[in-house]
C-alpha positions as CSV (number, residue, x, y, z in Angstrom):
1,M,-0.1,-0.4,0.2
2,A,3.0,2.5,0.9
3,D,4.2,2.0,-3.1
4,A,1.0,2.6,-4.7
5,L,0.5,5.8,-2.2
6,E,4.5,6.5,-3.4
7,A,3.5,6.0,-7.2
8,V,0.5,8.0,-7.2
9,L,2.2,11.3,-4.9
10,G,5.2,10.4,-7.9
11,A,2.6,10.6,-10.2
12,L,1.3,14.2,-8.5
13,Y,4.2,16.3,-8.7
14,L,5.3,14.8,-12.3
15,D,1.5,16.3,-13.4
16,G,1.6,19.0,-11.5
17,G,4.7,19.8,-9.5
18,L,6.1,20.3,-6.5
19,E,3.8,22.7,-5.2
20,R,0.4,20.4,-5.9
21,A,2.0,18.1,-4.2
22,R,3.0,20.1,-1.4
23,A,-1.0,21.2,-1.6
24,F,-2.4,17.5,-1.2
25,V,-0.8,16.4,1.3
26,R,-1.4,18.9,4.0
27,R,-5.1,18.8,2.9
28,A,-5.4,15.5,3.4
29,W,-3.1,15.2,6.1
30,A,-3.5,18.7,7.5
31,R,-5.3,16.5,11.0
32,V,-2.9,13.8,11.5
33,L,-0.3,16.3,10.5
34,D,-1.3,19.2,13.0
35,A,-2.1,16.6,16.3
36,Q,1.4,15.8,16.7
37,K,3.7,17.6,18.8
38,E,7.1,16.4,17.8
39,P,7.4,14.5,15.3
40,P,7.6,9.9,16.2
41,K,10.6,8.7,17.0
42,N,11.7,5.0,15.9
43,A,12.7,2.0,18.9
44,K,15.9,2.5,17.8
45,S,16.4,6.1,18.2
46,V,14.8,6.5,22.4
47,L,16.9,3.5,23.3
48,H,20.4,5.5,21.3
49,E,19.5,8.5,22.2
50,W,18.8,7.4,26.1
51,A,22.1,5.2,26.0
52,M,24.5,8.0,25.3
53,A,22.7,10.3,27.6
54,R,23.4,8.2,29.9
55,S,27.0,7.9,28.7
56,L,27.1,4.4,27.9
57,G,27.8,4.6,24.8
58,L,26.0,2.7,21.9
59,P,23.2,-0.3,21.8
60,A,24.8,-3.2,20.0
61,Y,23.1,-5.3,18.7
62,A,23.8,-8.5,17.4
63,V,22.5,-10.7,15.4
64,T,22.2,-14.7,17.6
65,S,20.1,-16.8,15.3
66,C,18.9,-16.7,11.8
67,T,16.0,-19.9,11.3
68,G,13.4,-20.5,8.3
69,P,14.1,-21.0,4.5
70,P,15.9,-18.2,2.8
71,H,12.8,-16.8,1.0
72,A,11.1,-16.7,4.3
73,P,14.2,-16.0,7.2
74,A,13.5,-15.7,11.0
75,F,16.2,-13.8,12.5
76,V,16.5,-13.1,16.1
77,V,18.7,-10.0,17.1
78,T,20.0,-9.1,21.0
79,V,20.2,-5.2,22.0
80,T,22.4,-5.0,24.3
81,A,23.0,-1.0,26.4
82,G,24.3,-0.7,29.9
83,G,23.5,-3.5,31.5
84,F,20.9,-4.7,30.0
85,S,19.3,-6.7,27.2
86,G,16.2,-7.2,24.9
87,S,15.5,-9.8,21.8
88,G,13.2,-8.8,19.0
89,T,11.8,-12.2,15.7
90,A,11.2,-11.2,12.6
91,G,11.0,-11.5,8.5
92,S,14.3,-9.0,8.2
93,K,17.4,-8.0,10.0
94,R,16.2,-4.0,10.5
95,A,12.9,-5.0,11.5
96,A,13.9,-7.7,14.2
97,E,16.3,-4.7,15.5
98,Q,13.7,-1.9,15.9
99,L,11.7,-4.6,18.1
100,A,14.5,-6.0,20.0
101,A,14.7,-1.6,20.3
102,Q,11.1,-2.2,22.2
103,D,11.5,-4.5,23.8
104,L,14.5,-3.2,25.7
105,L,13.3,0.3,25.9
106,Q,10.2,-2.5,27.9
107,V,11.8,-4.1,30.6
108,L,14.3,-0.3,31.3
109,G,10.9,1.1,31.2
110,I,10.5,4.4,29.3
């Protein structure tokens, strides 16, 4: 669905230019954008900021296992920061890292 939306916005931009595309985005998502006080942060960013604010260094991510067939792998990633750890499992390393960071943030109560 995201790819289709990107294609529509790209077509609008190519056909009508930046201002027309910008006006459409603002009109279509004004309520959501106005309600948002700050841009959303992903779990990895929040964990990174937490660790750096405490001078703990960067969180360390490690793929602890990879199972499943090549066309549908399942990555298990563990993250450690400040002596705490969390883990996540997903079909891509990036998604598993996000889930591991979310898990660790829950452990930390953040």
